[in-house]
GULOTI-99382 format. One record per residue (C-alpha): residue in three letters; chain; x, z, y. Coordinates in steps of 0.05 Angstrom, whole numbers, m for minus. Layout:
# GULOTI-99382
PT residu chaine     xx     zz     yy
PT    ALA      A      X      Z      Y
...
***
This chain:
# GULOTI-99382
PT residu chaine     xx     zz     yy
PT    UNK      A   1761   1317   2254
PT    UNK      A   1724   1340   2191
PT    UNK      A   1775   1305   2146
PT    UNK      A   1834   1335   2184
PT    UNK      A   1806   1405   2179
PT    UNK      A   1793   1396   2105
PT    UNK      A   1864   1369   2091
PT    UNK      A   1896   1427   2130
PT    UNK      A   1856   1479   2093
PT    UNK      A   1871   1447   2024
PT    UNK      A   1945   1444   2044
PT    UNK      A   1945   1520   2049
PT    UNK      A   1927   1526   1975
PT    UNK      A   1979   1475   1954
PT    UNK      A   2034   1508   1995
PT    UNK      A   2015   1575   1964
PT    UNK      A   2021   1543   1896
PT    UNK      A   2090   1515   1910
PT    UNK      A   2111   1583   1939
PT    UNK      A   2094   1613   1871
PT    UNK      A   2143   1564   1838
PT    UNK      A   2195   1580   1892
PT    UNK      A   2193   1656   1883
PT    UNK      A   2195   1651   1807
PT    UNK      A   2254   1604   1809
PT    UNK      A   2292   1651   1856
PT    UNK      A   2278   1710   1810
PT    UNK      A   2303   1671   1751
PT    UNK      A   2365   1652   1790
PT    UNK      A   2348   1578   1787
PT    UNK      A   2372   1540   1849
PT    UNK      A   2318   1514   1895
PT    UNK      A   2344   1453   1931
PT    UNK      A   2286   1443   1979
PT    UNK      A   2220   1474   2000
PT    UNK      A   2176   1432   2045
PT    UNK      A   2113   1445   2083
PT    UNK      A   2081   1376   2087
PT    UNK      A   2102   1311   2054
PT    UNK      A   2138   1248   2076
PT    UNK      A   2192   1241   2129
PT    UNK      A   2227   1306   2148
PT    UNK      A   2215   1329   2219
PT    UNK      A   2254   1395   2219
PT    UNK      A   2297   1429   2168
PT    UNK      A   2345   1486   2160
PT    UNK      A   2387   1508   2100
PT    UNK      A   2382   1582   2083
PT    UNK      A   2416   1611   2021
PT    UNK      A   2424   1543   1990
PT    UNK      A   2353   1520   2001
PT    UNK      A   2335   1466   2051
PT    UNK      A   2270   1490   2084
PT    UNK      A   2233   1432   2114
PT    UNK      A   2173   1414   2157
PT    UNK      A   2152   1343   2140
PT    UNK      A   2109   1292   2177
PT    UNK      A   2047   1288   2134
PT    UNK      A   2008   1354   2134
PT    UNK      A   1985   1346   2062
PT    UNK      A   2008   1405   2019
PT    UNK      A   2083   1411   2006
PT    UNK      A   2133   1412   1949
PT    UNK      A   2188   1454   1917
PT    UNK      A   2248   1417   1888
PT    UNK      A   2288   1455   1835
PT    UNK      A   2359   1438   1815
PT    UNK      A   2363   1400   1750
PT    UNK      A   2291   1373   1750
PT    UNK      A   2319   1303   1746
PT    UNK      A   2356   1322   1681
PT    UNK      A   2295   1299   1642
PT    UNK      A   2295   1229   1672
PT    UNK      A   2371   1225   1664
PT    UNK      A   2365   1244   1590
PT    UNK      A   2314   1188   1580
PT    UNK      A   2358   1137   1616
PT    UNK      A   2419   1157   1574
PT    UNK      A   2377   1160   1510
PT    UNK      A   2397   1232   1496
PT    UNK      A   2367   1271   1438
PT    UNK      A   2353   1332   1484
PT    UNK      A   2354   1352   1557
PT    UNK      A   2421   1382   1579
PT    UNK      A   2415   1456   1593
PT    UNK      A   2461   1471   1652
PT    UNK      A   2464   1542   1680
PT    UNK      A   2425   1552   1743
PT    UNK      A   2381   1491   1732
PT    UNK      A   2307   1483   1714
PT    UNK      A   2320   1466   1641
PT    UNK      A   2369   1523   1630
PT    UNK      A   2322   1567   1590
PT    UNK      A   2252   1555   1561
PT    UNK      A   2228   1625   1579
PT    UNK      A   2249   1616   1651
PT    UNK      A   2216   1548   1652
PT    UNK      A   2150   1578   1627
PT    UNK      A   2153   1632   1680
PT    UNK      A   2167   1582   1736
PT    UNK      A   2112   1535   1713
PT    UNK      A   2062   1591   1705
PT    UNK      A   2078   1622   1773
PT    UNK      A   2049   1563   1812
PT    UNK      A   1978   1571   1783
PT    UNK      A   1986   1647   1784
PT    UNK      A   2000   1642   1859
PT    UNK      A   1931   1610   1866
PT    UNK      A   1901   1673   1834
PT    UNK      A   1940   1716   1882
PT    UNK      A   1913   1673   1940
PT    UNK      A   1842   1684   1916
PT    UNK      A   1852   1760   1914
PT    UNK      A   1881   1758   1984
PT    UNK      A   1824   1714   2009
PT    UNK      A   1769   1759   1980
PT    UNK      A   1807   1820   2006
PT    UNK      A   1805   1792   2077
PT    UNK      A   1731   1772   2069
PT    UNK      A   1714   1843   2047
PT    UNK      A   1752   1873   2108
PT    UNK      A   1721   1824   2158
PT    UNK      A   1652   1829   2127
PT    UNK      A   1595   1781   2128
PT    UNK      A   1520   1778   2127
PT    UNK      A   1469   1731   2098
PT    UNK      A   1394   1721   2103
PT    UNK      A   1353   1723   2042
PT    UNK      A   1284   1747   2020
PT    UNK      A   1256   1798   1972
PT    UNK      A   1246   1784   1899
PT    UNK      A   1173   1766   1903
PT    UNK      A   1164   1696   1874
PT    UNK      A   1121   1634   1878
PT    UNK      A   1115   1588   1818
PT    UNK      A   1149   1524   1842
PT    UNK      A   1098   1477   1810
PT    UNK      A   1042   1507   1852
PT    UNK      A   1078   1478   1914
PT    UNK      A   1113   1420   1881
PT    UNK      A   1075   1399   1818
PT    UNK      A   1133   1354   1795
PT    UNK      A   1180   1414   1786
PT    UNK      A   1177   1445   1715
PT    UNK      A   1171   1521   1714
PT    UNK      A   1200   1560   1656
PT    UNK      A   1174   1622   1692
PT    UNK      A   1101   1599   1686
PT    UNK      A   1110   1580   1613
PT    UNK      A   1136   1652   1601
PT    UNK      A   1074   1682   1634
PT    UNK      A   1099   1699   1704
PT    UNK      A   1053   1689   1764
PT    UNK      A   1060   1675   1838
PT    UNK      A   1063   1742   1873
PT    UNK      A   1103   1775   1817
PT    UNK      A   1163   1815   1840
PT    UNK      A   1224   1810   1796
PT    UNK      A   1258   1878   1797
PT    UNK      A   1311   1870   1742
PT    UNK      A   1345   1819   1698
PT    UNK      A   1376   1842   1632
PT    UNK      A   1370   1913   1657
PT    UNK      A   1407   1900   1723
PT    UNK      A   1366   1919   1784
PT    UNK      A   1355   1861   1833
PT    UNK      A   1353   1875   1908
PT    UNK      A   1341   1805   1937
PT    UNK      A   1326   1733   1921
PT    UNK      A   1398   1710   1931
PT    UNK      A   1423   1760   1880
PT    UNK      A   1368   1738   1832
PT    UNK      A   1384   1664   1843
PT    UNK      A   1458   1674   1829
PT    UNK      A   1446   1709   1763
PT    UNK      A   1396   1655   1740
PT    UNK      A   1439   1597   1764
PT    UNK      A   1501   1621   1726
PT    UNK      A   1464   1631   1660
PT    UNK      A   1432   1565   1641
PT    UNK      A   1404   1559   1570
PT    UNK      A   1413   1634   1559
PT    UNK      A   1354   1677   1540
PT    UNK      A   1344   1733   1591
PT    UNK      A   1298   1794   1598
PT    UNK      A   1260   1798   1664
PT    UNK      A   1227   1862   1689
PT    UNK      A   1168   1846   1735
PT    UNK      A   1124   1887   1781
PT    UNK      A   1052   1861   1784
PT    UNK      A    995   1899   1817
PT    UNK      A   1038   1963   1814
PT    UNK      A   1047   1956   1739
PT    UNK      A   1113   1939   1703
PT    UNK      A   1115   1880   1655
PT    UNK      A   1172   1850   1615
PT    UNK      A   1183   1778   1599
PT    UNK      A   1236   1737   1562
PT    UNK      A   1253   1668   1587
PT    UNK      A   1310   1619   1586
PT    UNK      A   1335   1586   1650
PT    UNK      A   1333   1511   1642
PT    UNK      A   1397   1472   1655
PT    UNK      A   1391   1428   1716
PT    UNK      A   1435   1368   1696
PT    UNK      A   1448   1345   1767
PT    UNK      A   1483   1411   1786
PT    UNK      A   1497   1448   1722
PT    UNK      A   1458   1508   1748
PT    UNK      A   1403   1547   1713
PT    UNK      A   1332   1544   1740
PT    UNK      A   1267   1580   1722
PT    UNK      A   1222   1541   1770
PT    UNK      A   1208   1593   1824
PT    UNK      A   1211   1596   1899
PT    UNK      A   1220   1657   1944
PT    UNK      A   1156   1688   1973
PT    UNK      A   1158   1702   2047
PT    UNK      A   1095   1722   2085
PT    UNK      A   1078   1670   2140
PT    UNK      A   1086   1721   2196
PT    UNK      A   1124   1695   2256
PT    UNK      A   1183   1741   2274
PT    UNK      A   1219   1697   2325
PT    UNK      A   1205   1636   2366
PT    UNK      A   1261   1593   2395
PT    UNK      A   1256   1588   2471
PT    UNK      A   1233   1519   2494
PT    UNK      A   1214   1499   2423
PT    UNK      A   1151   1462   2400
PT    UNK      A   1124   1529   2375
PT    UNK      A   1132   1563   2442
PT    UNK      A   1102   1505   2479
PT    UNK      A   1043   1505   2430
PT    UNK      A   1026   1577   2449
PT    UNK      A   1050   1612   2385
PT    UNK      A   1074   1684   2392
PT    UNK      A   1114   1734   2352
PT    UNK      A   1072   1772   2299
PT    UNK      A   1023   1714   2294
PT    UNK      A   1001   1704   2222
PT    UNK      A    991   1632   2199
PT    UNK      A    926   1629   2161
PT    UNK      A    910   1554   2157
PT    UNK      A    945   1487   2167
PT    UNK      A    894   1431   2177
PT    UNK      A    843   1475   2142
PT    UNK      A    888   1487   2080
PT    UNK      A    899   1560   2065
PT    UNK      A    970   1586   2075
PT    UNK      A    994   1645   2034
PT    UNK      A   1069   1641   2044
PT    UNK      A   1122   1602   2082
PT    UNK      A   1135   1554   2023
PT    UNK      A   1062   1532   2028
PT    UNK      A   1069   1526   2103
PT    UNK      A   1131   1481   2097
PT    UNK      A   1096   1438   2045
PT    UNK      A   1034   1432   2089
PT    UNK      A   1072   1405   2150
PT    UNK      A   1117   1356   2111
PT    UNK      A   1118   1285   2137
PT    UNK      A   1068   1302   2193
PT    UNK      A   1076   1291   2267
PT    UNK      A   1023   1342   2289
PT    UNK      A    984   1397   2254
PT    UNK      A    926   1442   2271
PT    UNK      A    943   1515   2259
PT    UNK      A    895   1572   2251
PT    UNK      A    931   1637   2265
PT    UNK      A    912   1710   2265
PT    UNK      A    930   1748   2328
PT    UNK      A    909   1820   2338
PT    UNK      A    853   1812   2287
PT    UNK      A    825   1748   2318
PT    UNK      A    831   1676   2293
PT    UNK      A    859   1625   2341
PT    UNK      A    867   1549   2333
PT    UNK      A    930   1514   2361
PT    UNK      A    961   1446   2355
PT    UNK      A   1035   1444   2334
PT    UNK      A   1077   1381   2343
PT    UNK      A   1129   1371   2289
PT    UNK      A   1197   1346   2312
PT    UNK      A   1249   1319   2264
PT    UNK      A   1325   1324   2262
PT    UNK      A   1354   1254   2271
PT    UNK      A   1416   1271   2229
PT    UNK      A   1384   1297   2165
PT    UNK      A   1310   1285   2174
PT    UNK      A   1291   1360   2170
PT    UNK      A   1234   1382   2213
PT    UNK      A   1242   1430   2272
PT    UNK      A   1188   1478   2293
PT    UNK      A   1228   1535   2326
PT    UNK      A   1195   1587   2281
PT    UNK      A   1229   1643   2243
PT    UNK      A   1196   1686   2189
PT    UNK      A   1212   1755   2160
PT    UNK      A   1277   1744   2123
PT    UNK      A   1321   1801   2100
PT    UNK      A   1391   1807   2127
PT    UNK      A   1443   1834   2079
PT    UNK      A   1508   1862   2107
PT    UNK      A   1569   1861   2062
PT    UNK      A   1632   1897   2086
PT    UNK      A   1684   1941   2052
PT    UNK      A   1687   2014   2074
PT    UNK      A   1762   2019   2067
PT    UNK      A   1825   1979   2052
PT    UNK      A   1825   2006   1981
PT    UNK      A   1752   1983   1969
PT    UNK      A   1770   1915   2000
PT    UNK      A   1827   1908   1952
PT    UNK      A   1782   1926   1893
PT    UNK      A   1733   1874   1918
PT    UNK      A   1789   1822   1920
PT    UNK      A   1806   1833   1847
PT    UNK      A   1733   1838   1826
PT    UNK      A   1711   1775   1861
PT    UNK      A   1771   1737   1834
PT    UNK      A   1757   1759   1763
PT    UNK      A   1684   1739   1769
PT    UNK      A   1705   1672   1798
PT    UNK      A   1751   1658   1740
PT    UNK      A   1697   1676   1689
PT    UNK      A   1646   1633   1725
PT    UNK      A   1694   1574   1729
PT    UNK      A   1708   1578   1654
PT    UNK      A   1634   1582   1640
PT    UNK      A   1622   1521   1684
PT    UNK      A   1676   1481   1646
PT    UNK      A   1636   1492   1582
PT    UNK      A   1575   1462   1617
PT    UNK      A   1613   1396   1629
PT    UNK      A   1600   1382   1555
PT    UNK      A   1526   1400   1558
PT    UNK      A   1501   1333   1583
PT    UNK      A   1501   1348   1658
PT    UNK      A   1507   1293   1709
PT    UNK      A   1583   1294   1718
PT    UNK      A   1582   1246   1779
PT    UNK      A   1545   1299   1818
PT    UNK      A   1572   1363   1786
PT    UNK      A   1646   1342   1790
PT    UNK      A   1676   1335   1860
PT    UNK      A   1739   1295   1874
PT    UNK      A   1790   1306   1929
PT    UNK      A   1751   1265   1981
PT    UNK      A   1687   1303   1972
PT    UNK      A   1722   1370   1970
PT    UNK      A   1760   1353   2034
PT    UNK      A   1697   1332   2070
PT    UNK      A   1658   1393   2046
PT    UNK      A   1713   1439   2066
PT    UNK      A   1719   1407   2134
PT    UNK      A   1643   1414   2144
PT    UNK      A   1648   1486   2124
PT    UNK      A   1703   1500   2173
PT    UNK      A   1666   1465   2231
PT    UNK      A   1600   1499   2217
PT    UNK      A   1631   1567   2205
PT    UNK      A   1675   1570   2267
PT    UNK      A   1617   1543   2309
PT    UNK      A   1583   1609   2292
PT    UNK      A   1644   1649   2311
PT    UNK      A   1716   1664   2288
PT    UNK      A   1696   1716   2237
PT    UNK      A   1642   1673   2206
PT    UNK      A   1689   1613   2203
PT    UNK      A   1744   1655   2171
PT    UNK      A   1697   1681   2117
PT    UNK      A   1667   1612   2104
PT    UNK      A   1734   1576   2097
PT    UNK      A   1767   1632   2055
PT    UNK      A   1707   1635   2008
PT    UNK      A   1711   1559   1997
PT    UNK      A   1787   1560   1989
PT    UNK      A   1784   1618   1939
PT    UNK      A   1737   1579   1895
PT    UNK      A   1781   1516   1898
PT    UNK      A   1843   1559   1887
PT    UNK      A   1815   1588   1821
PT    UNK      A   1795   1519   1799
PT    UNK      A   1867   1495   1810
PT    UNK      A   1893   1555   1772
PT    UNK      A   1851   1538   1711
PT    UNK      A   1861   1462   1715
PT    UNK      A   1935   1467   1723
PT    UNK      A   1942   1509   1660
PT    UNK      A   1908   1457   1616
PT    UNK      A   1960   1436   1565
PT    UNK      A   1965   1366   1591
PT    UNK      A   2031   1332   1605
PT    UNK      A   2050   1326   1680
PT    UNK      A   2011   1391   1693
PT    UNK      A   2041   1460   1694
PT    UNK      A   2005   1474   1628
PT    UNK      A   2042   1415   1596
PT    UNK      A   2109   1443   1619
PT    UNK      A   2090   1511   1590
PT    UNK      A   2070   1479   1524
PT    UNK      A   2135   1440   1517
PT    UNK      A   2176   1501   1536
PT    UNK      A   2138   1544   1486
PT    UNK      A   2151   1493   1430
PT    UNK      A   2225   1495   1448
PT    UNK      A   2226   1571   1448
PT    UNK      A   2191   1576   1380
PT    UNK      A   2228   1521   1345
PT    UNK      A   2296   1534   1376
PT    UNK      A   2300   1462   1398
PT    UNK      A   2260   1421   1448
PT    UNK      A   2224   1355   1434
PT    UNK      A   2262   1292   1446
PT    UNK      A   2259   1268   1519
PT    UNK      A   2228   1201   1500
PT    UNK      A   2174   1234   1459
PT    UNK      A   2157   1280   1519
PT    UNK      A   2158   1219   1563
PT    UNK      A   2107   1184   1519
PT    UNK      A   2063   1246   1521
PT    UNK      A   2070   1245   1596
PT    UNK      A   2045   1173   1599
PT    UNK      A   1983   1194   1561
PT    UNK      A   1973   1253   1607
PT    UNK      A   1981   1208   1667
PT    UNK      A   1928   1160   1642
PT    UNK      A   1880   1218   1629
PT    UNK      A   1891   1246   1698
PT    UNK      A   1884   1177   1729
PT    UNK      A   1818   1165   1694
PT    UNK      A   1793   1233   1716
PT    UNK      A   1814   1218   1787
PT    UNK      A   1780   1149   1785
PT    UNK      A   1717   1182   1758
PT    UNK      A   1717   1236   1811
PT    UNK      A   1733   1186   1867
PT    UNK      A   1674   1142   1845
PT    UNK      A   1629   1203   1852
PT    UNK      A   1661   1217   1920
PT    UNK      A   1647   1145   1942
PT    UNK      A   1573   1153   1925
PT    UNK      A   1571   1219   1960
PT    UNK      A   1600   1188   2023
PT    UNK      A   1554   1128   2021
PT    UNK      A   1491   1168   2009
PT    UNK      A   1509   1220   2061
PT    UNK      A   1524   1171   2116
PT    UNK      A   1598   1187   2120
***
């Protein structure tokens, strides 16, 4: 079911891409012979204004067939010096060809704007914490901490980065993660005094994200207990403060989580109404992923995000799309920075599985949550397709644009056989990339028990 949901969701992006080619072709008065939703054998079809609209058997994307696309292959077979330019066909005019080729990737940008527009209208919330930090190596000694090297301490509150005020840990994490190897200025509140530090987030090669080696600080005060959980059965109550785990002092929830790792039962010393009480807490583990279950919740901060009007939602759609494009371009640069490409680059299988998981988990929480989760994922993928398709590689839209541009500038196109040879090189490059990504997908499936 996960794979099916992922395929259907990805198909939406592909169909939108093909719809971009379709609209541009119609505007350029180039005949569209067929437009299909799905691939393979045709189930239903109807011809409207010269275009055969189809619904095909395999729900995997779709296609748009333009009149005269086969002129390129015919020119190769007939050993012609150039591709025939017949009116109303794809190769009629290089400018029209560039517009049609560009319109597919551009449609992916439009999809992203629409997706973020809907997300802003529906609204969403997420749980995070404040900006008080813990040096990660105090909890996990094996984790390097650029923050410690720069002089930060556990208990510091990061209030601004590069002059931008920070409201919560998620916002801080996003800024740090998207700026690896870039020197940044941190404003810190410590004991009611303001300090400033300069530090450079370290590049985490497995993900390509920037890290400074900090964890979020959350006070170990119980705010919620799941009914029927181990915590409730152990006698814990809301507003209890966890002071000790097996006689080890607990200052924050990160320390609490570390203290109960790999244990079946722990002795808790909690403070309740000014008195210290000792309780035994059994630790249960999730059979699927090995995570421990206690039934406890701590004081997290809920952030609500929702547009106040249709206009503000539209502004959000454009803003989020622009930020997504900039972030994707920045990420592409990191591919040449020595990161672990097998983990950082996802292939079609992994994307499909992750998207299916996102859909299942999101809609399990409710329709609005599912819609926001899926659209967020699809918007990211759609922008990636926009950028990747514009790469000047043969067989991609960017390759078509490049060859059409050469024809427009020079007044004459390249010989069909020369283009064909370039396409073979492009095909090999794309095939190698696919094999590389698929090998990473295979490892992902094996290690994640798929």
